[in-house]
N, CA, C and O atoms as a Tripos MOL2 file, in Angstrom:
@<TRIPOS>MOLECULE
protein
  256   255    64     0     0
PROTEIN
NO_CHARGES

@<TRIPOS>ATOM
      1 N         -28.9670  -13.3660    3.1020 N.3       1 MET1
      2 CA        -28.4130  -12.5750    2.0210 C.3       1 MET1
      3 C         -27.5440  -11.4470    2.5660 C.2       1 MET1
      4 O         -26.4090  -11.2740    2.1230 O.2       1 MET1
      5 N         -28.0610  -10.6770    3.5210 N.am      2 ALA2
      6 CA        -27.3110   -9.5550    4.0860 C.3       2 ALA2
      7 C         -26.0610  -10.0430    4.8000 C.2       2 ALA2
      8 O         -25.0180   -9.3920    4.7350 O.2       2 ALA2
      9 N         -26.1530  -11.1950    5.4870 N.am      3 GLN3
     10 CA        -24.9950  -11.7310    6.2070 C.3       3 GLN3
     11 C         -23.8550  -12.0320    5.2430 C.2       3 GLN3
     12 O         -22.7000  -11.7300    5.5420 O.2       3 GLN3
     13 N         -24.1580  -12.6160    4.1010 N.am      4 ARG4
     14 CA        -23.1120  -12.9030    3.1100 C.3       4 ARG4
     15 C         -22.4890  -11.6170    2.5960 C.2       4 ARG4
     16 O         -21.2790  -11.5570    2.3760 O.2       4 ARG4
     17 N         -23.3030  -10.5880    2.4020 N.am      5 THR5
     18 CA        -22.7950   -9.3050    1.9230 C.3       5 THR5
     19 C         -21.8650   -8.6870    2.9510 C.2       5 THR5
     20 O         -20.8130   -8.1570    2.5920 O.2       5 THR5
     21 N         -22.2380   -8.7440    4.2360 N.am      6 VAL6
     22 CA        -21.4050   -8.2070    5.3090 C.3       6 VAL6
     23 C         -20.0920   -8.9700    5.3790 C.2       6 VAL6
     24 O         -19.0290   -8.3610    5.5010 O.2       6 VAL6
     25 N         -20.1510  -10.2980    5.3020 N.am      7 GLU7
     26 CA        -18.9310  -11.0990    5.3530 C.3       7 GLU7
     27 C         -18.0180  -10.7740    4.1760 C.2       7 GLU7
     28 O         -16.8010  -10.6930    4.3440 O.2       7 GLU7
     29 N         -18.5770  -10.5910    3.0080 N.am      8 ALA8
     30 CA        -17.7790  -10.2400    1.8290 C.3       8 ALA8
     31 C         -17.1500   -8.8600    2.0050 C.2       8 ALA8
     32 O         -15.9920   -8.6550    1.6440 O.2       8 ALA8
     33 N         -17.9080   -7.9180    2.5560 N.am      9 ALA9
     34 CA        -17.3750   -6.5730    2.7920 C.3       9 ALA9
     35 C         -16.2390   -6.6160    3.8010 C.2       9 ALA9
     36 O         -15.2170   -5.9570    3.6120 O.2       9 ALA9
     37 N         -16.4100   -7.3950    4.8830 N.am     10 ASP10
     38 CA        -15.3530   -7.5380    5.8820 C.3      10 ASP10
     39 C         -14.1010   -8.1360    5.2600 C.2      10 ASP10
     40 O         -12.9900   -7.6750    5.5260 O.2      10 ASP10
     41 N         -14.2750   -9.1520    4.4400 N.am     11 ARG11
     42 CA        -13.1390   -9.8090    3.7880 C.3      11 ARG11
     43 C         -12.4080   -8.8290    2.8700 C.2      11 ARG11
     44 O         -11.1780   -8.8110    2.8290 O.2      11 ARG11
     45 N         -13.1620   -8.0210    2.1410 N.am     12 THR12
     46 CA        -12.5630   -7.0400    1.2330 C.3      12 THR12
     47 C         -11.7510   -6.0160    2.0070 C.2      12 THR12
     48 O         -10.6300   -5.6910    1.6160 O.2      12 THR12
     49 N         -12.3020   -5.5040    3.1000 N.am     13 VAL13
     50 CA        -11.5790   -4.5280    3.9230 C.3      13 VAL13
     51 C         -10.3090   -5.1510    4.4670 C.2      13 VAL13
     52 O          -9.2500   -4.5240    4.4360 O.2      13 VAL13
     53 N         -10.3970   -6.3730    4.9650 N.am     14 ALA14
     54 CA         -9.2200   -7.0460    5.5140 C.3      14 ALA14
     55 C          -8.1620   -7.2620    4.4440 C.2      14 ALA14
     56 O          -6.9770   -7.0340    4.6900 O.2      14 ALA14
     57 N          -8.5700   -7.6950    3.2690 N.am     15 GLU15
     58 CA         -7.6120   -7.9380    2.1880 C.3      15 GLU15
     59 C          -6.9550   -6.6460    1.7370 C.2      15 GLU15
     60 O          -5.7440   -6.6110    1.5170 O.2      15 GLU15
     61 N          -7.7370   -5.5820    1.5980 N.am     16 GLU16
     62 CA         -7.1710   -4.3060    1.1690 C.3      16 GLU16
     63 C          -6.2270   -3.7500    2.2240 C.2      16 GLU16
     64 O          -5.1750   -3.2040    1.8920 O.2      16 GLU16
     65 N          -6.5990   -3.8890    3.5000 N.am     17 THR17
     66 CA         -5.7500   -3.4010    4.5750 C.3      17 THR17
     67 C          -4.4650   -4.2050    4.6490 C.2      17 THR17
     68 O          -3.3870   -3.6310    4.8050 O.2      17 THR17
     69 N          -4.5580   -5.5170    4.5400 N.am     18 ASN18
     70 CA         -3.3710   -6.3600    4.6160 C.3      18 ASN18
     71 C          -2.4760   -6.2180    3.3950 C.2      18 ASN18
     72 O          -1.2680   -6.4330    3.5010 O.2      18 ASN18
     73 N          -3.0190   -5.8660    2.2550 N.am     19 ALA19
     74 CA         -2.2270   -5.7300    1.0340 C.3      19 ALA19
     75 C          -1.2850   -4.5340    1.1160 C.2      19 ALA19
     76 O          -0.2400   -4.5140    0.4660 O.2      19 ALA19
     77 N          -1.6530   -3.5540    1.9040 N.am     20 ARG20
     78 CA         -0.8210   -2.3620    2.0560 C.3      20 ARG20
     79 C           0.0090   -2.5060    3.3160 C.2      20 ARG20
     80 O          -0.5110   -2.3560    4.4220 O.2      20 ARG20
     81 N           1.2700   -2.7890    3.1670 N.am     21 THR21
     82 CA          2.1310   -2.9390    4.3300 C.3      21 THR21
     83 C           2.8820   -1.6430    4.5800 C.2      21 THR21
     84 O           3.1320   -0.8650    3.6590 O.2      21 THR21
     85 N           3.2340   -1.4240    5.8310 N.am     22 THR22
     86 CA          3.9650   -0.2210    6.1920 C.3      22 THR22
     87 C           5.2840   -0.6020    6.8260 C.2      22 THR22
     88 O           5.4600   -1.7200    7.3120 O.2      22 THR22
     89 N           6.1940    0.3290    6.8150 N.am     23 THR23
     90 CA          7.4420    0.1360    7.5300 C.3      23 THR23
     91 C           7.2090    0.5630    8.9700 C.2      23 THR23
     92 O           6.3160    1.3680    9.2320 O.2      23 THR23
     93 N           7.9930    0.0420    9.9110 N.am     24 PRO24
     94 CA          7.8050    0.4200   11.3170 C.3      24 PRO24
     95 C           7.8600    1.9420   11.4980 C.2      24 PRO24
     96 O           8.7420    2.6130   10.9630 O.2      24 PRO24
     97 N           6.9120    2.4620   12.2540 N.am     25 GLY25
     98 CA          6.8530    3.8870   12.5310 C.3      25 GLY25
     99 C           6.1200    4.7130   11.4810 C.2      25 GLY25
    100 O           5.9160    5.9110   11.6770 O.2      25 GLY25
    101 N           5.7220    4.1000   10.3760 N.am     26 GLU26
    102 CA          5.0040    4.8310    9.3270 C.3      26 GLU26
    103 C           3.5590    5.0680    9.7590 C.2      26 GLU26
    104 O           2.9000    4.1590   10.2630 O.2      26 GLU26
    105 N           3.0660    6.2990    9.5600 N.am     27 ARG27
    106 CA          1.6820    6.6270    9.9120 C.3      27 ARG27
    107 C           0.7780    6.3530    8.7300 C.2      27 ARG27
    108 O           1.1290    6.6490    7.5870 O.2      27 ARG27
    109 N          -0.3880    5.7870    9.0050 N.am     28 ARG28
    110 CA         -1.4160    5.5200    7.9960 C.3      28 ARG28
    111 C          -2.6470    6.3220    8.3550 C.2      28 ARG28
    112 O          -2.8760    6.6220    9.5270 O.2      28 ARG28
    113 N          -3.4390    6.6720    7.3580 N.am     29 THR29
    114 CA         -4.7010    7.3590    7.6000 C.3      29 THR29
    115 C          -5.8490    6.4850    7.1170 C.2      29 THR29
    116 O          -5.7110    5.6990    6.1810 O.2      29 THR29
    117 N          -6.9670    6.6460    7.7750 N.am     30 CYS30
    118 CA         -8.1710    5.9070    7.4140 C.3      30 CYS30
    119 C          -8.6530    6.3970    6.0510 C.2      30 CYS30
    120 O          -8.6830    7.6040    5.8110 O.2      30 CYS30
    121 N          -9.0290    5.4850    5.1550 N.am     31 PRO31
    122 CA         -9.5220    5.9160    3.8480 C.3      31 PRO31
    123 C         -10.9160    6.5460    3.9060 C.2      31 PRO31
    124 O         -11.3810    7.1090    2.9150 O.2      31 PRO31
    125 N         -11.5880    6.4540    5.0660 N.am     32 LEU32
    126 CA        -12.9540    6.9620    5.1890 C.3      32 LEU32
    127 C         -13.0780    8.2260    6.0320 C.2      32 LEU32
    128 O         -14.0860    8.9280    5.9490 O.2      32 LEU32
    129 N         -12.0620    8.5250    6.8450 N.am     33 CYS33
    130 CA        -12.1260    9.7040    7.7070 C.3      33 CYS33
    131 C         -10.7080   10.2120    7.9680 C.2      33 CYS33
    132 O          -9.7710    9.7950    7.2880 O.2      33 CYS33
    133 N         -10.5410   11.0920    8.9280 N.am     34 ALA34
    134 CA         -9.2410   11.7130    9.1900 C.3      34 ALA34
    135 C          -8.4120   10.9680   10.2310 C.2      34 ALA34
    136 O          -7.3410   11.4500   10.6010 O.2      34 ALA34
    137 N          -8.8560    9.8250   10.7130 N.am     35 PHE35
    138 CA         -8.1260    9.0730   11.7320 C.3      35 PHE35
    139 C          -6.7550    8.6530   11.2090 C.2      35 PHE35
    140 O          -6.6240    8.2480   10.0540 O.2      35 PHE35
    141 N          -5.7390    8.7510   12.0550 N.am     36 ALA36
    142 CA         -4.3870    8.3180   11.6920 C.3      36 ALA36
    143 C          -3.8500    7.4040   12.7840 C.2      36 ALA36
    144 O          -4.1540    7.5850   13.9630 O.2      36 ALA36
    145 N          -3.0500    6.4220   12.3860 N.am     37 ALA37
    146 CA         -2.4700    5.4770   13.3370 C.3      37 ALA37
    147 C          -1.1300    4.9960   12.8070 C.2      37 ALA37
    148 O          -0.8280    5.1280   11.6210 O.2      37 ALA37
    149 N          -0.3340    4.4360   13.7080 N.am     38 ASP38
    150 CA          0.9350    3.8400   13.3100 C.3      38 ASP38
    151 C           0.6730    2.4460   12.7800 C.2      38 ASP38
    152 O           0.1120    1.6080   13.4850 O.2      38 ASP38
    153 N           1.0710    2.1900   11.5520 N.am     39 GLY39
    154 CA          0.9580    0.8560   10.9710 C.3      39 GLY39
    155 C          -0.4430    0.5010   10.5300 C.2      39 GLY39
    156 O          -1.4080    1.2190   10.7910 O.2      39 GLY39
    157 N          -0.5240   -0.6380    9.8490 N.am     40 ASP40
    158 CA         -1.7980   -1.1120    9.3110 C.3      40 ASP40
    159 C          -2.7360   -1.6480   10.3820 C.2      40 ASP40
    160 O          -3.9540   -1.5190   10.2550 O.2      40 ASP40
    161 N          -2.1910   -2.2470   11.4340 N.am     41 GLY41
    162 CA         -3.0260   -2.8430   12.4730 C.3      41 GLY41
    163 C          -3.9440   -1.8370   13.1310 C.2      41 GLY41
    164 O          -5.1090   -2.1370   13.3940 O.2      41 GLY41
    165 N          -3.4320   -0.6430   13.4010 N.am     42 GLY42
    166 CA         -4.2490    0.3930   14.0180 C.3      42 GLY42
    167 C          -5.3790    0.8410   13.1150 C.2      42 GLY42
    168 O          -6.4890    1.1010   13.5790 O.2      42 GLY42
    169 N          -5.1000    0.9300   11.8260 N.am     43 ILE43
    170 CA         -6.1320    1.3210   10.8660 C.3      43 ILE43
    171 C          -7.1720    0.2140   10.7350 C.2      43 ILE43
    172 O          -8.3690    0.4920   10.6770 O.2      43 ILE43
    173 N          -6.7270   -1.0270   10.6900 N.am     44 TYR44
    174 CA         -7.6660   -2.1480   10.5890 C.3      44 TYR44
    175 C          -8.5990   -2.1540   11.8040 C.2      44 TYR44
    176 O          -9.8140   -2.2780   11.6540 O.2      44 TYR44
    177 N          -8.0310   -2.0190   13.0050 N.am     45 ASP45
    178 CA         -8.8500   -1.9880   14.2180 C.3      45 ASP45
    179 C          -9.8390   -0.8250   14.1730 C.2      45 ASP45
    180 O         -11.0040   -0.9830   14.5350 O.2      45 ASP45
    181 N          -9.3760    0.3330   13.7310 N.am     46 HIS46
    182 CA        -10.2440    1.5090   13.6240 C.3      46 HIS46
    183 C         -11.3860    1.2590   12.6440 C.2      46 HIS46
    184 O         -12.5380    1.5790   12.9390 O.2      46 HIS46
    185 N         -11.0760    0.6910   11.4820 N.am     47 LEU47
    186 CA        -12.1200    0.4050   10.4930 C.3      47 LEU47
    187 C         -13.1640   -0.5440   11.0630 C.2      47 LEU47
    188 O         -14.3610   -0.3440   10.8590 O.2      47 LEU47
    189 N         -12.7240   -1.5640   11.7670 N.am     48 GLN48
    190 CA        -13.6660   -2.5240   12.3400 C.3      48 GLN48
    191 C         -14.5310   -1.8880   13.4220 C.2      48 GLN48
    192 O         -15.7370   -2.1300   13.4770 O.2      48 GLN48
    193 N         -13.9220   -1.0780   14.2790 N.am     49 ALA49
    194 CA        -14.6630   -0.5020   15.4020 C.3      49 ALA49
    195 C         -15.5100    0.7020   14.9930 C.2      49 ALA49
    196 O         -16.6360    0.8490   15.4690 O.2      49 ALA49
    197 N         -14.9980    1.5490   14.1350 N.am     50 SER50
    198 CA        -15.6740    2.8110   13.8400 C.3      50 SER50
    199 C         -16.5560    2.7900   12.6020 C.2      50 SER50
    200 O         -17.5810    3.4710   12.5670 O.2      50 SER50
    201 N         -16.1840    2.0350   11.6020 N.am     51 HIS51
    202 CA        -16.9170    2.1090   10.3390 C.3      51 HIS51
    203 C         -17.7480    0.8710   10.0320 C.2      51 HIS51
    204 O         -18.6570    0.9440    9.2050 O.2      51 HIS51
    205 N         -17.4750   -0.2310   10.6530 N.am     52 ARG52
    206 CA        -18.2250   -1.4510   10.3570 C.3      52 ARG52
    207 C         -19.6990   -1.2900   10.7070 C.2      52 ARG52
    208 O         -20.5700   -1.7500    9.9690 O.2      52 ARG52
    209 N         -19.9780   -0.6390   11.8280 N.am     53 LYS53
    210 CA        -21.3730   -0.4760   12.2360 C.3      53 LYS53
    211 C         -22.1410    0.3930   11.2520 C.2      53 LYS53
    212 O         -23.3000    0.1020   10.9550 O.2      53 LYS53
    213 N         -21.5290    1.4410   10.7440 N.am     54 SER54
    214 CA        -22.2370    2.2850    9.7800 C.3      54 SER54
    215 C         -22.4530    1.5310    8.4730 C.2      54 SER54
    216 O         -23.4820    1.7060    7.8190 O.2      54 SER54
    217 N         -21.4950    0.6980    8.0890 N.am     55 ALA55
    218 CA        -21.6580   -0.1170    6.8770 C.3      55 ALA55
    219 C         -22.7900   -1.1240    7.0630 C.2      55 ALA55
    220 O         -23.5750   -1.3610    6.1450 O.2      55 ALA55
    221 N         -22.8700   -1.7110    8.2500 N.am     56 LEU56
    222 CA        -23.9530   -2.6500    8.5370 C.3      56 LEU56
    223 C         -25.3050   -1.9510    8.4590 C.2      56 LEU56
    224 O         -26.2600   -2.5020    7.9110 O.2      56 LEU56
    225 N         -25.3890   -0.7470    9.0000 N.am     57 SER57
    226 CA        -26.6410    0.0060    8.9660 C.3      57 SER57
    227 C         -27.0740    0.2810    7.5370 C.2      57 SER57
    228 O         -28.2550    0.1550    7.2130 O.2      57 SER57
    229 N         -26.1260    0.6580    6.6710 N.am     58 ARG58
    230 CA        -26.4640    0.9160    5.2720 C.3      58 ARG58
    231 C         -26.9350   -0.3570    4.5820 C.2      58 ARG58
    232 O         -27.8810   -0.3240    3.7940 O.2      58 ARG58
    233 N         -26.2780   -1.4810    4.8760 N.am     59 LEU59
    234 CA        -26.6860   -2.7440    4.2620 C.3      59 LEU59
    235 C         -28.0970   -3.1350    4.6820 C.2      59 LEU59
    236 O         -28.8920   -3.5840    3.8570 O.2      59 LEU59
    237 N         -28.4060   -2.9650    5.9570 N.am     60 VAL60
    238 CA        -29.7400   -3.2990    6.4470 C.3      60 VAL60
    239 C         -30.7700   -2.3740    5.8060 C.2      60 VAL60
    240 O         -31.8290   -2.8330    5.3800 O.2      60 VAL60
    241 N         -30.4760   -1.0920    5.7330 N.am     61 ALA61
    242 CA        -31.4080   -0.1420    5.1210 C.3      61 ALA61
    243 C         -31.6370   -0.4730    3.6480 C.2      61 ALA61
    244 O         -32.7530   -0.3370    3.1460 O.2      61 ALA61
    245 N         -30.5920   -0.9040    2.9620 N.am     62 ASP62
    246 CA        -30.7320   -1.2680    1.5500 C.3      62 ASP62
    247 C         -31.6090   -2.4970    1.3620 C.2      62 ASP62
    248 O         -32.2860   -2.6220    0.3420 O.2      62 ASP62
    249 N         -31.6060   -3.4050    2.3320 N.am     63 GLU63
    250 CA        -32.3950   -4.6310    2.2420 C.3      63 GLU63
    251 C         -33.8810   -4.3730    2.4940 C.2      63 GLU63
    252 O         -34.7220   -5.1690    2.0780 O.2      63 GLU63
    253 N         -34.2150   -3.2670    3.1720 N.am     64 LEU64
    254 CA        -35.6210   -2.9750    3.5080 C.3      64 LEU64
    255 C         -36.3560   -2.4490    2.3590 C.2      64 LEU64
    256 O         -37.5460   -2.1540    2.4700 O.2      64 LEU64
@<TRIPOS>BOND
     1     1     2 1
     2     2     3 1
     3     3     4 2
     4     3     5 am
     5     5     6 1
     6     6     7 1
     7     7     8 2
     8     7     9 am
     9     9    10 1
    10    10    11 1
    11    11    12 2
    12    11    13 am
    13    13    14 1
    14    14    15 1
    15    15    16 2
    16    15    17 am
    17    17    18 1
    18    18    19 1
    19    19    20 2
    20    19    21 am
    21    21    22 1
    22    22    23 1
    23    23    24 2
    24    23    25 am
    25    25    26 1
    26    26    27 1
    27    27    28 2
    28    27    29 am
    29    29    30 1
    30    30    31 1
    31    31    32 2
    32    31    33 am
    33    33    34 1
    34    34    35 1
    35    35    36 2
    36    35    37 am
    37    37    38 1
    38    38    39 1
    39    39    40 2
    40    39    41 am
    41    41    42 1
    42    42    43 1
    43    43    44 2
    44    43    45 am
    45    45    46 1
    46    46    47 1
    47    47    48 2
    48    47    49 am
    49    49    50 1
    50    50    51 1
    51    51    52 2
    52    51    53 am
    53    53    54 1
    54    54    55 1
    55    55    56 2
    56    55    57 am
    57    57    58 1
    58    58    59 1
    59    59    60 2
    60    59    61 am
    61    61    62 1
    62    62    63 1
    63    63    64 2
    64    63    65 am
    65    65    66 1
    66    66    67 1
    67    67    68 2
    68    67    69 am
    69    69    70 1
    70    70    71 1
    71    71    72 2
    72    71    73 am
    73    73    74 1
    74    74    75 1
    75    75    76 2
    76    75    77 am
    77    77    78 1
    78    78    79 1
    79    79    80 2
    80    79    81 am
    81    81    82 1
    82    82    83 1
    83    83    84 2
    84    83    85 am
    85    85    86 1
    86    86    87 1
    87    87    88 2
    88    87    89 am
    89    89    90 1
    90    90    91 1
    91    91    92 2
    92    91    93 am
    93    93    94 1
    94    94    95 1
    95    95    96 2
    96    95    97 am
    97    97    98 1
    98    98    99 1
    99    99   100 2
   100    99   101 am
   101   101   102 1
   102   102   103 1
   103   103   104 2
   104   103   105 am
   105   105   106 1
   106   106   107 1
   107   107   108 2
   108   107   109 am
   109   109   110 1
   110   110   111 1
   111   111   112 2
   112   111   113 am
   113   113   114 1
   114   114   115 1
   115   115   116 2
   116   115   117 am
   117   117   118 1
   118   118   119 1
   119   119   120 2
   120   119   121 am
   121   121   122 1
   122   122   123 1
   123   123   124 2
   124   123   125 am
   125   125   126 1
   126   126   127 1
   127   127   128 2
   128   127   129 am
   129   129   130 1
   130   130   131 1
   131   131   132 2
   132   131   133 am
   133   133   134 1
   134   134   135 1
   135   135   136 2
   136   135   137 am
   137   137   138 1
   138   138   139 1
   139   139   140 2
   140   139   141 am
   141   141   142 1
   142   142   143 1
   143   143   144 2
   144   143   145 am
   145   145   146 1
   146   146   147 1
   147   147   148 2
   148   147   149 am
   149   149   150 1
   150   150   151 1
   151   151   152 2
   152   151   153 am
   153   153   154 1
   154   154   155 1
   155   155   156 2
   156   155   157 am
   157   157   158 1
   158   158   159 1
   159   159   160 2
   160   159   161 am
   161   161   162 1
   162   162   163 1
   163   163   164 2
   164   163   165 am
   165   165   166 1
   166   166   167 1
   167   167   168 2
   168   167   169 am
   169   169   170 1
   170   170   171 1
   171   171   172 2
   172   171   173 am
   173   173   174 1
   174   174   175 1
   175   175   176 2
   176   175   177 am
   177   177   178 1
   178   178   179 1
   179   179   180 2
   180   179   181 am
   181   181   182 1
   182   182   183 1
   183   183   184 2
   184   183   185 am
   185   185   186 1
   186   186   187 1
   187   187   188 2
   188   187   189 am
   189   189   190 1
   190   190   191 1
   191   191   192 2
   192   191   193 am
   193   193   194 1
   194   194   195 1
   195   195   196 2
   196   195   197 am
   197   197   198 1
   198   198   199 1
   199   199   200 2
   200   199   201 am
   201   201   202 1
   202   202   203 1
   203   203   204 2
   204   203   205 am
   205   205   206 1
   206   206   207 1
   207   207   208 2
   208   207   209 am
   209   209   210 1
   210   210   211 1
   211   211   212 2
   212   211   213 am
   213   213   214 1
   214   214   215 1
   215   215   216 2
   216   215   217 am
   217   217   218 1
   218   218   219 1
   219   219   220 2
   220   219   221 am
   221   221   222 1
   222   222   223 1
   223   223   224 2
   224   223   225 am
   225   225   226 1
   226   226   227 1
   227   227   228 2
   228   227   229 am
   229   229   230 1
   230   230   231 1
   231   231   232 2
   232   231   233 am
   233   233   234 1
   234   234   235 1
   235   235   236 2
   236   235   237 am
   237   237   238 1
   238   238   239 1
   239   239   240 2
   240   239   241 am
   241   241   242 1
   242   242   243 1
   243   243   244 2
   244   243   245 am
   245   245   246 1
   246   246   247 1
   247   247   248 2
   248   247   249 am
   249   249   250 1
   250   250   251 1
   251   251   252 2
   252   251   253 am
   253   253   254 1
   254   254   255 1
   255   255   256 2
@<TRIPOS>SUBSTRUCTURE
     1 MET1         2 RESIDUE 1 A MET
     2 ALA2         6 RESIDUE 1 A ALA
     3 GLN3        10 RESIDUE 1 A GLN
     4 ARG4        14 RESIDUE 1 A ARG
     5 THR5        18 RESIDUE 1 A THR
     6 VAL6        22 RESIDUE 1 A VAL
     7 GLU7        26 RESIDUE 1 A GLU
     8 ALA8        30 RESIDUE 1 A ALA
     9 ALA9        34 RESIDUE 1 A ALA
    10 ASP10       38 RESIDUE 1 A ASP
    11 ARG11       42 RESIDUE 1 A ARG
    12 THR12       46 RESIDUE 1 A THR
    13 VAL13       50 RESIDUE 1 A VAL
    14 ALA14       54 RESIDUE 1 A ALA
    15 GLU15       58 RESIDUE 1 A GLU
    16 GLU16       62 RESIDUE 1 A GLU
    17 THR17       66 RESIDUE 1 A THR
    18 ASN18       70 RESIDUE 1 A ASN
    19 ALA19       74 RESIDUE 1 A ALA
    20 ARG20       78 RESIDUE 1 A ARG
    21 THR21       82 RESIDUE 1 A THR
    22 THR22       86 RESIDUE 1 A THR
    23 THR23       90 RESIDUE 1 A THR
    24 PRO24       94 RESIDUE 1 A PRO
    25 GLY25       98 RESIDUE 1 A GLY
    26 GLU26      102 RESIDUE 1 A GLU
    27 ARG27      106 RESIDUE 1 A ARG
    28 ARG28      110 RESIDUE 1 A ARG
    29 THR29      114 RESIDUE 1 A THR
    30 CYS30      118 RESIDUE 1 A CYS
    31 PRO31      122 RESIDUE 1 A PRO
    32 LEU32      126 RESIDUE 1 A LEU
    33 CYS33      130 RESIDUE 1 A CYS
    34 ALA34      134 RESIDUE 1 A ALA
    35 PHE35      138 RESIDUE 1 A PHE
    36 ALA36      142 RESIDUE 1 A ALA
    37 ALA37      146 RESIDUE 1 A ALA
    38 ASP38      150 RESIDUE 1 A ASP
    39 GLY39      154 RESIDUE 1 A GLY
    40 ASP40      158 RESIDUE 1 A ASP
    41 GLY41      162 RESIDUE 1 A GLY
    42 GLY42      166 RESIDUE 1 A GLY
    43 ILE43      170 RESIDUE 1 A ILE
    44 TYR44      174 RESIDUE 1 A TYR
    45 ASP45      178 RESIDUE 1 A ASP
    46 HIS46      182 RESIDUE 1 A HIS
    47 LEU47      186 RESIDUE 1 A LEU
    48 GLN48      190 RESIDUE 1 A GLN
    49 ALA49      194 RESIDUE 1 A ALA
    50 SER50      198 RESIDUE 1 A SER
    51 HIS51      202 RESIDUE 1 A HIS
    52 ARG52      206 RESIDUE 1 A ARG
    53 LYS53      210 RESIDUE 1 A LYS
    54 SER54      214 RESIDUE 1 A SER
    55 ALA55      218 RESIDUE 1 A ALA
    56 LEU56      222 RESIDUE 1 A LEU
    57 SER57      226 RESIDUE 1 A SER
    58 ARG58      230 RESIDUE 1 A ARG
    59 LEU59      234 RESIDUE 1 A LEU
    60 VAL60      238 RESIDUE 1 A VAL
    61 ALA61      242 RESIDUE 1 A ALA
    62 ASP62      246 RESIDUE 1 A ASP
    63 GLU63      250 RESIDUE 1 A GLU
    64 LEU64      254 RESIDUE 1 A LEU
């Protein structure tokens, strides 16, 4: 059950990130913190590395 929820959350983040395109050189900010990067790819990588683990922890805690 939790695995499906995590996969759905990952898919949603990817779809939302990909839906917002930037022009070259445009800076984007993380919707969850103050991190900024050039383009969508940097934000997507940041979301996966920095926020995915905290989301997983919340999902596991909710299942307990």
